[in-house]
N, CA, C and O atoms as a DFTB+ gen file, in Angstrom:
556 C
 N C O
     1  1       0.885      -1.194      -0.031
     2  2      -0.021      -0.042      -0.026
     3  2       0.893       1.266      -0.039
     4  3       1.933       1.340       0.615
     5  1       0.440       2.212      -0.787
     6  2       1.247       3.465      -0.803
     7  2       0.356       4.464       0.203
     8  3      -0.864       4.591       0.100
     9  1       1.074       5.057       1.062
    10  2       0.410       5.890       2.002
    11  2       0.262       7.397       1.470
    12  3       0.702       7.771       0.383
    13  1      -0.388       8.170       2.345
    14  2      -0.643       9.572       1.914
    15  2       0.571      10.417       2.000
    16  3       0.465      11.612       1.724
    17  1       1.742       9.909       2.364
    18  2       2.960      10.657       2.533
    19  2       3.865      10.560       1.261
    20  3       5.087      10.463       1.373
    21  1       3.283      10.588       0.137
    22  2       4.139      10.567      -1.047
    23  2       4.629       9.185      -1.547
    24  3       5.673       9.096      -2.194
    25  1       3.886       8.133      -1.252
    26  2       4.228       6.885      -1.889
    27  2       5.001       5.958      -1.061
    28  3       5.337       4.874      -1.536
    29  1       5.330       6.307       0.207
    30  2       6.157       5.443       1.051
    31  2       5.326       4.207       1.453
    32  3       4.100       4.281       1.535
    33  1       5.991       3.094       1.698
    34  2       5.201       1.833       2.069
    35  2       4.492       1.988       3.413
    36  3       4.788       2.897       4.189
    37  1       3.558       1.087       3.665
    38  2       2.871       1.144       4.875
    39  2       3.753       1.159       6.161
    40  3       4.692       0.372       6.281
    41  1       3.459       1.991       7.034
    42  2       4.271       2.060       8.349
    43  2       3.630       0.935       9.314
    44  3       2.580       0.346       9.059
    45  1       4.354       0.748      10.358
    46  2       3.922      -0.293      11.345
    47  2       2.618       0.061      11.995
    48  3       1.756      -0.792      12.206
    49  1       2.466       1.454      12.343
    50  2       1.275       1.877      12.938
    51  2       0.091       1.693      11.989
    52  3      -0.984       1.289      12.432
    53  1       0.266       1.988      10.654
    54  2      -0.762       1.679       9.641
    55  2      -1.179       0.357       9.523
    56  3      -2.366       0.072       9.364
    57  1      -0.178      -0.575       9.597
    58  2      -0.432      -2.035       9.647
    59  2      -1.346      -2.479      10.822
    60  3      -2.325      -3.212      10.681
    61  1      -0.916      -1.953      12.000
    62  2      -1.779      -2.264      13.188
    63  2      -3.159      -1.809      13.063
    64  3      -4.095      -2.552      13.359
    65  1      -3.329      -0.594      12.626
    66  2      -4.650      -0.006      12.474
    67  2      -5.338      -0.825      11.412
    68  3      -6.542      -1.020      11.577
    69  1      -4.769      -1.319      10.374
    70  2      -5.505      -2.297       9.423
    71  2      -6.048      -3.476      10.145
    72  3      -7.212      -3.837       9.971
    73  1      -5.215      -4.098      10.969
    74  2      -5.670      -5.304      11.707
    75  2      -6.728      -4.956      12.765
    76  3      -7.638      -5.740      13.035
    77  1      -6.583      -3.754      13.359
    78  2      -7.567      -3.260      14.408
    79  2      -8.951      -3.277      13.587
    80  3      -9.953      -3.847      14.019
    81  1      -8.905      -2.635      12.432
    82  2     -10.143      -2.413      11.697
    83  2     -10.713      -3.808      11.239
    84  3     -11.934      -3.947      11.313
    85  1      -9.972      -4.824      10.787
    86  2     -10.404      -5.930      10.457
    87  2     -11.059      -6.792      11.746
    88  3     -12.084      -7.471      11.671
    89  1     -10.316      -6.627      12.821
    90  2     -10.850      -7.331      13.979
    91  2     -12.166      -6.659      14.488
    92  3     -12.985      -7.324      15.123
    93  1     -12.362      -5.353      14.210
    94  2     -13.578      -4.673      14.586
    95  2     -14.777      -5.309      13.749
    96  3     -15.870      -5.558      14.257
    97  1     -14.471      -5.536      12.471
    98  2     -15.430      -6.218      11.638
    99  2     -15.781      -7.639      12.143
   100  3     -16.945      -8.022      12.258
   101  1     -14.735      -8.369      12.426
   102  2     -14.974      -9.682      12.995
   103  2     -15.793      -9.648      14.260
   104  3     -16.665     -10.495      14.451
   105  1     -15.514      -8.612      15.200
   106  2     -16.234      -8.524      16.460
   107  2     -17.728      -8.150      16.107
   108  3     -18.618      -8.631      16.808
   109  1     -18.007      -7.418      15.184
   110  2     -19.302      -7.002      14.770
   111  2     -20.067      -8.223      14.280
   112  3     -21.243      -8.389      14.604
   113  1     -19.368      -9.135      13.453
   114  2     -19.996     -10.326      13.021
   115  2     -20.365     -11.241      14.217
   116  3     -21.480     -11.759      14.289
   117  1     -19.405     -11.427      15.152
   118  2     -19.717     -12.237      16.334
   119  2     -20.861     -11.655      17.113
   120  3     -21.708     -12.397      17.609
   121  1     -20.911     -10.345      17.235
   122  2     -22.000      -9.792      18.076
   123  2     -23.331      -9.919      17.406
   124  3     -24.325     -10.239      18.058
   125  1     -23.387      -9.651      15.988
   126  2     -24.598      -9.879      15.281
   127  2     -25.033     -11.349      15.394
   128  3     -26.220     -11.643      15.542
   129  1     -24.058     -12.265      15.323
   130  2     -24.465     -13.727      15.425
   131  2     -25.057     -14.014      16.805
   132  3     -26.073     -14.701      16.912
   133  1     -24.450     -13.509      17.823
   134  2     -24.942     -13.646      19.275
   135  2     -26.427     -13.064      19.307
   136  3     -27.297     -13.716      19.884
   137  1     -26.711     -11.923      18.733
   138  2     -27.906     -11.386      18.735
   139  2     -28.913     -12.126      17.918
   140  3     -30.075     -12.215      18.313
   141  1     -28.514     -12.662      16.793
   142  2     -29.364     -13.610      16.050
   143  2     -29.788     -14.797      16.765
   144  3     -30.965     -15.157      16.732
   145  1     -28.895     -15.425      17.412
   146  2     -29.061     -16.646      18.252
   147  2     -30.012     -16.255      19.439
   148  3     -30.977     -16.947      19.766
   149  1     -29.665     -15.126      20.030
   150  2     -30.506     -14.650      21.199
   151  2     -32.015     -14.489      20.747
   152  3     -32.933     -14.932      21.437
   153  1     -32.203     -13.880      19.640
   154  2     -33.617     -13.731      19.144
   155  2     -34.275     -15.051      18.759
   156  3     -35.434     -15.316      19.074
   157  1     -33.494     -15.855      18.073
   158  2     -34.173     -17.194      17.636
   159  2     -34.354     -18.152      18.865
   160  3     -35.253     -18.992      18.847
   161  1     -33.531     -18.032      19.895
   162  2     -33.678     -18.865      21.064
   163  2     -34.654     -18.219      22.246
   164  3     -34.961     -18.804      23.284
   165  1     -35.044     -16.973      21.883
   166  2     -35.894     -16.187      22.800
   167  2     -35.096     -16.113      24.184
   168  3     -35.714     -16.465      25.189
   169  1     -33.923     -15.733      24.303
   170  2     -33.084     -15.572      25.359
   171  2     -32.962     -14.043      25.605
   172  3     -32.295     -13.327      24.858
   173  1     -33.625     -13.585      26.668
   174  2     -33.513     -12.068      26.962
   175  2     -32.264     -11.695      27.630
   176  3     -31.739     -10.623      27.330
   177  1     -31.720     -12.481      28.522
   178  2     -30.548     -12.154      29.371
   179  2     -29.613     -13.354      29.548
   180  3     -30.062     -14.485      29.735
   181  1     -28.370     -13.097      29.489
   182  2     -27.445     -14.272      29.737
   183  2     -27.614     -15.351      28.619
   184  3     -27.873     -15.075      27.448
   185  1     -27.441     -16.584      29.102
   186  2     -27.550     -17.589      28.142
   187  2     -28.669     -18.533      28.286
   188  3     -28.883     -19.461      27.506
   189  1     -29.424     -18.229      29.402
   190  2     -30.646     -19.076      29.685
   191  2     -30.237     -20.554      29.757
   192  3     -29.168     -20.853      30.290
   193  1     -30.980     -21.409      29.284
   194  2     -30.753     -22.862      29.207
   195  2     -30.478     -23.332      27.756
   196  3     -30.612     -24.511      27.427
   197  1     -30.093     -22.366      26.916
   198  2     -29.951     -22.617      25.440
   199  2     -28.440     -22.910      25.181
   200  3     -27.560     -22.097      25.465
   201  1     -28.212     -24.089      24.641
   202  2     -26.893     -24.532      24.206
   203  2     -26.498     -23.582      23.053
   204  3     -25.403     -23.025      23.139
   205  1     -27.215     -23.367      22.077
   206  2     -26.822     -22.432      20.990
   207  2     -26.459     -21.109      21.376
   208  3     -25.565     -20.505      20.785
   209  1     -27.157     -20.571      22.424
   210  2     -26.817     -19.227      22.946
   211  2     -25.453     -19.317      23.732
   212  3     -24.607     -18.431      23.605
   213  1     -25.279     -20.319      24.477
   214  2     -24.007     -20.528      25.234
   215  2     -22.949     -20.570      24.197
   216  3     -21.940     -19.883      24.357
   217  1     -23.089     -21.308      23.160
   218  2     -22.121     -21.526      22.105
   219  2     -21.706     -20.135      21.453
   220  3     -20.531     -19.813      21.273
   221  1     -22.731     -19.399      21.142
   222  2     -22.485     -18.007      20.438
   223  2     -21.776     -17.151      21.441
   224  3     -20.856     -16.429      21.056
   225  1     -22.144     -17.179      22.727
   226  2     -21.469     -16.342      23.643
   227  2     -20.035     -16.719      23.852
   228  3     -19.195     -15.839      24.044
   229  1     -19.709     -18.022      23.822
   230  2     -18.351     -18.501      23.815
   231  2     -17.489     -18.110      22.771
   232  3     -16.311     -17.821      22.979
   233  1     -18.049     -18.085      21.588
   234  2     -17.280     -17.840      20.405
   235  2     -16.880     -16.332      20.507
   236  3     -15.740     -15.961      20.230
   237  1     -17.794     -15.540      20.888
   238  2     -17.543     -14.045      21.051
   239  2     -16.650     -13.840      22.205
   240  3     -15.699     -13.065      22.112
   241  1     -16.898     -14.483      23.274
   242  2     -16.112     -14.394      24.566
   243  2     -14.563     -14.808      24.326
   244  3     -13.629     -14.205      24.857
   245  1     -14.430     -15.790      23.554
   246  2     -12.972     -16.195      23.191
   247  2     -12.207     -15.119      22.516
   248  3     -11.058     -14.844      22.862
   249  1     -12.880     -14.458      21.479
   250  2     -12.279     -13.384      20.777
   251  2     -11.999     -12.283      21.823
   252  3     -10.892     -11.744      21.821
   253  1     -12.915     -11.930      22.689
   254  2     -12.762     -10.833      23.651
   255  2     -11.583     -11.083      24.503
   256  3     -10.877     -10.135      24.846
   257  1     -11.307     -12.347      24.886
   258  2     -10.147     -12.701      25.653
   259  2      -8.762     -12.442      25.029
   260  3      -7.811     -11.998      25.671
   261  1      -8.732     -12.757      23.732
   262  2      -7.426     -12.858      23.082
   263  2      -7.067     -11.647      22.171
   264  3      -5.910     -11.246      22.040
   265  1      -8.107     -11.114      21.573
   266  2      -7.758     -10.085      20.555
   267  2      -7.169      -8.749      21.079
   268  3      -6.146      -8.277      20.582
   269  1      -7.827      -8.161      22.080
   270  2      -7.306      -6.869      22.569
   271  2      -5.876      -6.803      22.973
   272  3      -5.155      -5.868      22.626
   273  1      -5.438      -7.862      23.755
   274  2      -4.029      -7.874      24.299
   275  2      -3.065      -8.175      23.181
   276  3      -1.904      -7.771      23.245
   277  1      -3.506      -8.862      22.172
   278  2      -2.574      -9.191      21.002
   279  2      -2.489      -7.990      20.165
   280  3      -1.369      -7.686      19.754
   281  1      -3.588      -7.191      19.818
   282  2      -3.467      -5.974      19.125
   283  2      -2.599      -4.940      19.830
   284  3      -1.893      -4.160      19.191
   285  1      -2.673      -4.949      21.284
   286  2      -1.891      -4.060      21.931
   287  2      -0.401      -4.423      21.786
   288  3       0.461      -3.548      21.709
   289  1      -0.121      -5.761      21.751
   290  2       1.206      -6.153      21.544
   291  2       1.728      -5.792      20.094
   292  3       2.900      -5.451      19.931
   293  1       0.893      -5.869      19.119
   294  2       1.287      -5.485      17.782
   295  2       1.573      -4.034      17.720
   296  3       2.530      -3.604      17.075
   297  1       0.714      -3.228      18.416
   298  2       0.881      -1.791      18.556
   299  2       2.283      -1.491      19.203
   300  3       3.033      -0.614      18.774
   301  1       2.550      -2.256      20.219
   302  2       3.869      -2.061      20.933
   303  2       5.043      -2.337      19.955
   304  3       6.086      -1.684      19.960
   305  1       4.786      -3.314      19.162
   306  2       5.911      -3.649      18.119
   307  2       6.049      -2.628      17.173
   308  3       7.194      -2.296      16.866
   309  1       4.982      -2.004      16.594
   310  2       4.976      -0.927      15.657
   311  2       5.739       0.325      16.360
   312  3       6.605       0.965      15.764
   313  1       5.336       0.602      17.659
   314  2       5.969       1.765      18.304
   315  2       7.444       1.566      18.565
   316  3       8.185       2.531      18.750
   317  1       7.892       0.266      18.582
   318  2       9.332       0.018      18.825
   319  2      10.083      -0.251      17.505
   320  3      11.204      -0.760      17.483
   321  1       9.387       0.127      16.390
   322  2       9.945       0.052      15.050
   323  2      10.392      -1.258      14.600
   324  3      11.426      -1.429      13.954
   325  1       9.491      -2.289      14.999
   326  2       9.706      -3.746      14.497
   327  2       9.365      -3.721      13.028
   328  3       8.624      -2.861      12.553
   329  1       9.902      -4.647      12.346
   330  2       9.799      -4.718      10.850
   331  2       8.238      -4.892      10.601
   332  3       7.544      -5.708      11.206
   333  1       7.800      -4.044       9.661
   334  2       6.397      -4.076       9.249
   335  2       5.946      -5.418       8.756
   336  3       4.788      -5.779       8.964
   337  1       6.783      -6.161       8.128
   338  2       6.436      -7.506       7.721
   339  2       6.153      -8.398       8.844
   340  3       5.302      -9.280       8.734
   341  1       6.853      -8.209       9.972
   342  2       6.567      -9.066      11.196
   343  2       5.102      -8.726      11.686
   344  3       4.312      -9.604      12.029
   345  1       4.830      -7.472      11.688
   346  2       3.530      -7.067      12.115
   347  2       2.420      -7.665      11.194
   348  3       1.358      -8.098      11.640
   349  1       2.752      -7.651       9.897
   350  2       1.768      -8.236       8.946
   351  2       1.654      -9.757       9.077
   352  3       0.554     -10.281       8.901
   353  1       2.653     -10.442       9.355
   354  2       2.693     -11.933       9.466
   355  2       1.928     -12.292      10.793
   356  3       1.132     -13.229      10.857
   357  1       2.238     -11.470      11.841
   358  2       1.495     -11.839      13.101
   359  2       0.054     -11.415      13.009
   360  3      -0.830     -12.134      13.476
   361  1      -0.220     -10.214      12.393
   362  2      -1.633      -9.732      12.286
   363  2      -2.516     -10.564      11.421
   364  3      -3.674     -10.826      11.746
   365  1      -1.950     -10.988      10.287
   366  2      -2.749     -11.785       9.305
   367  2      -2.879     -13.210       9.802
   368  3      -3.931     -13.834       9.663
   369  1      -1.795     -13.724      10.387
   370  2      -1.977     -15.092      10.960
   371  2      -2.934     -15.168      12.036
   372  3      -3.720     -16.111      12.132
   373  1      -2.890     -14.138      12.906
   374  2      -3.901     -14.021      14.044
   375  2      -5.259     -13.971      13.573
   376  3      -6.121     -14.672      14.102
   377  1      -5.534     -13.136      12.544
   378  2      -6.784     -13.065      11.961
   379  2      -7.391     -14.351      11.413
   380  3      -8.561     -14.673      11.622
   381  1      -6.507     -15.080      10.685
   382  2      -6.833     -16.395      10.066
   383  2      -7.243     -17.384      11.214
   384  3      -8.320     -17.981      11.211
   385  1      -6.314     -17.501      12.174
   386  2      -6.575     -18.381      13.310
   387  2      -7.817     -18.088      14.110
   388  3      -8.571     -18.984      14.488
   389  1      -8.004     -16.853      14.347
   390  2      -9.332     -16.427      15.043
   391  2     -10.603     -16.796      14.254
   392  3     -11.600     -17.242      14.821
   393  1     -10.529     -16.587      12.897
   394  2     -11.592     -16.942      11.958
   395  2     -11.785     -18.468      11.969
   396  3     -12.918     -18.948      12.015
   397  1     -10.749     -19.183      11.929
   398  2     -10.840     -20.693      11.934
   399  2     -11.539     -21.123      13.236
   400  3     -12.447     -21.954      13.216
   401  1     -11.101     -20.543      14.372
   402  2     -11.648     -20.944      15.653
   403  2     -13.119     -20.546      15.717
   404  3     -13.960     -21.351      16.117
   405  1     -13.434     -19.320      15.331
   406  2     -14.787     -18.894      15.408
   407  2     -15.746     -19.739      14.553
   408  3     -16.818     -20.156      14.991
   409  1     -15.303     -19.962      13.323
   410  2     -16.182     -20.786      12.431
   411  2     -16.395     -22.273      12.972
   412  3     -17.499     -22.816      12.984
   413  1     -15.223     -22.866      13.415
   414  2     -15.310     -24.165      13.945
   415  2     -16.188     -24.284      15.288
   416  3     -16.988     -25.205      15.453
   417  1     -15.986     -23.364      16.141
   418  2     -16.683     -23.414      17.409
   419  2     -18.164     -23.049      17.117
   420  3     -19.112     -23.641      17.634
   421  1     -18.265     -22.091      16.302
   422  2     -19.743     -21.564      15.909
   423  2     -20.453     -22.597      15.181
   424  3     -21.680     -22.591      15.278
   425  1     -19.842     -23.564      14.404
   426  2     -20.627     -24.535      13.715
   427  2     -20.909     -25.749      14.438
   428  3     -21.524     -26.679      13.916
   429  1     -20.448     -25.775      15.715
   430  2     -20.818     -26.863      16.542
   431  2     -19.705     -27.952      16.630
   432  3     -19.828     -28.924      17.375
   433  1     -18.644     -27.755      15.861
   434  2     -17.546     -28.672      15.855
   435  2     -16.572     -28.363      16.975
   436  3     -15.417     -27.985      16.776
   437  1     -17.155     -28.564      18.245
   438  2     -16.401     -28.163      19.321
   439  2     -14.972     -28.641      19.513
   440  3     -14.108     -27.944      20.044
   441  1     -14.769     -29.897      19.039
   442  2     -13.321     -30.344      19.175
   443  2     -12.708     -30.710      17.810
   444  3     -11.802     -31.536      17.695
   445  1     -13.277     -30.023      16.757
   446  2     -12.759     -30.330      15.370
   447  2     -11.461     -29.726      15.161
   448  3     -10.872     -29.016      15.975
   449  1     -11.014     -30.097      13.881
   450  2      -9.719     -29.532      13.423
   451  2      -9.604     -28.078      13.442
   452  3      -8.592     -27.518      13.864
   453  1     -10.701     -27.410      12.958
   454  2     -10.711     -25.894      12.872
   455  2     -10.406     -25.242      14.221
   456  3      -9.610     -24.311      14.341
   457  1     -11.089     -25.787      15.224
   458  2     -10.901     -25.235      16.561
   459  2      -9.500     -25.492      17.051
   460  3      -8.890     -24.615      17.662
   461  1      -8.983     -26.657      16.803
   462  2      -7.691     -27.031      17.320
   463  2      -6.657     -26.143      16.611
   464  3      -5.773     -25.581      17.258
   465  1      -6.766     -26.023      15.325
   466  2      -5.780     -25.187      14.534
   467  2      -5.917     -23.697      14.972
   468  3      -4.931     -23.007      15.229
   469  1      -7.208     -23.242      15.043
   470  2      -7.391     -21.939      15.555
   471  2      -6.833     -21.582      16.915
   472  3      -6.241     -20.526      17.137
   473  1      -7.068     -22.569      17.849
   474  2      -6.583     -22.337      19.208
   475  2      -5.028     -22.394      19.232
   476  3      -4.361     -21.531      19.803
   477  1      -4.504     -23.433      18.594
   478  2      -2.982     -23.509      18.636
   479  2      -2.375     -22.368      17.937
   480  3      -1.394     -21.802      18.420
   481  1      -2.934     -21.982      16.765
   482  2      -2.344     -20.812      15.962
   483  2      -2.399     -19.575      16.805
   484  3      -1.451     -18.792      16.852
   485  1      -3.542     -19.398      17.488
   486  2      -3.627     -18.228      18.322
   487  2      -2.682     -18.268      19.447
   488  3      -2.194     -17.197      19.808
   489  1      -2.361     -19.339      20.044
   490  2      -1.350     -19.391      21.088
   491  2      -0.048     -19.145      20.576
   492  3       0.728     -18.476      21.258
   493  1       0.310     -19.602      19.446
   494  2       1.673     -19.334      18.881
   495  2       1.856     -17.828      18.415
   496  3       2.907     -17.222      18.622
   497  1       0.787     -17.276      17.785
   498  2       0.959     -15.824      17.603
   499  2       1.022     -14.932      18.805
   500  3       1.749     -13.940      18.851
   501  1       0.202     -15.335      19.814
   502  2       0.362     -14.593      20.979
   503  2       1.740     -14.788      21.667
   504  3       2.304     -13.836      22.205
   505  1       2.253     -15.986      21.642
   506  2       3.567     -16.184      22.252
   507  2       4.658     -15.485      21.452
   508  3       5.586     -14.963      22.069
   509  1       4.613     -15.438      20.116
   510  2       5.607     -14.746      19.284
   511  2       5.454     -13.279      19.474
   512  3       6.446     -12.560      19.592
   513  1       4.241     -12.813      19.507
   514  2       3.993     -11.387      19.784
   515  2       4.519     -10.878      21.182
   516  3       5.193      -9.855      21.299
   517  1       4.169     -11.639      22.161
   518  2       4.625     -11.310      23.536
   519  2       6.251     -11.400      23.552
   520  3       6.913     -10.496      24.061
   521  1       6.831     -12.509      22.983
   522  2       8.266     -12.608      22.949
   523  2       8.980     -11.444      22.082
   524  3      10.062     -10.967      22.422
   525  1       8.303     -11.051      20.979
   526  2       8.869     -10.062      20.196
   527  2       8.820      -8.709      20.917
   528  3       9.744      -7.909      20.771
   529  1       7.782      -8.443      21.677
   530  2       7.621      -7.256      22.363
   531  2       8.788      -7.129      23.476
   532  3       9.421      -6.086      23.643
   533  1       8.974      -8.188      24.138
   534  2       9.994      -8.332      25.120
   535  2      11.368      -8.058      24.422
   536  3      12.133      -7.228      24.911
   537  1      11.679      -8.727      23.317
   538  2      12.918      -8.557      22.620
   539  2      13.124      -7.141      22.239
   540  3      14.139      -6.551      22.609
   541  1      12.192      -6.549      21.500
   542  2      12.324      -5.104      20.961
   543  2      12.506      -4.129      22.180
   544  3      13.224      -3.131      22.114
   545  1      11.801      -4.494      23.293
   546  2      11.937      -3.455      24.430
   547  2      13.368      -3.565      25.119
   548  3      13.878      -2.591      25.672
   549  1      13.972      -4.781      25.054
   550  2      15.233      -4.924      25.782
   551  2      16.389      -4.767      24.865
   552  3      17.534      -4.704      25.312
   553  1      16.127      -4.702      23.602
   554  2      17.454      -4.621      22.750
   555  2      17.442      -3.254      22.060
   556  3      18.372      -2.926      21.324
């Protein structure tokens, strides 16, 4: 991408903002799905006794647990002038793994390959992001 500063490549901050925007869209999709399930299951508050509602809430909750802190880590990497390609690899990988997890868990495949790949991939991205933050802060 050429930025507004005369054709320079994307900065680290711009890369993080791109992934933040993509995750906002993902969060909106998860929120709309939870609302759809809530309406179809006639659950006004919490999860009631509805397994589909509990499942939709867990899919959304899993994203809420992992995404904010990882985006903060990506922002930290950008602030420390980490390579933009590293931010893209971690950000894109994280998005793919979170989508795999959400689709697998949301489809009822609770212990299927998509959920396992999504979970393990998420853990690897979070570990690498945290390790890279520590590395760039100390070197």
